[in-house]
N, C-alpha and C positions, 0 to 999 in steps of 0.2 A: 419509328421502328416498332413493329409489333412484337409483343412478348409472347413466348410460347412455353407452356408448361407441359411436361410429359411425365407420366407416372410409369416407372419401370419396376417390375418385380423380377429381378434377375440376379442370381447368385453365380459368380464366376470364381472358380478356383482352379486355374490351369495346372496346379501341382498335383491334383488328383486325376489319375487316369480314368477315363470313362469305362463303363462295364462292357461296352460293345462298340463295334464300328458304327452301328446305327445310331447309338447315342452320341458318338463323336460327331457324326454328320449333322445330327439335330442340333448339337451345341454350336456348330459353325453357323448354321442357318439362324439360330436364335441370336447369336452375337452380331451377325450382319444386319438382321432386322432391328436390333436394339440400336446399332450405329445409325441406321437411317432415321429411326424415330428420334434419337437424341440430336441428330445433325452430324453428318459425316465429318465436318470440319471443326466441331466442338471438341473440347478436351476429352470428354467422356466418350464421344463418338469415335475419336481417334484411338482411345484405349480399347474399345470394343473391337475395332478393326484390327488392331495389333494382335489382340488375343485370338481373333478369328484366323488371322494369318498363321499364328503359331500352331493352332489346332489343325489347320489345313496341312502344315508341314509335318506334324506328327502322323496324320492320316496318310500322307504320301509315303513317308518312311515305312509305315506299317504295310502298306500295299506293296512297296518294293521288296520288303523282306518276305512277304507271302509269295510273291512271284519267284524270287530266288529259291525258296524252299520247294515250290512246285516244280521248278525246272530240274531239280535234283532227282526227282522220282519218276 
């Protein structure tokens, strides 16, 4: 079995809200890319995918709230 080493420079703190929708979308992409690099089935890859899914949920809720507010005006 071949051994694979991957260097990642990624800081993840899902408790802190991103400054913009764009930065949230970029965080999701970064987490997914990190999961692929680490191996999607590895423990760290699974952690990255879980955090990407949580960020995607936050993005979806934000977009739903925005749509609701827009429909009121």
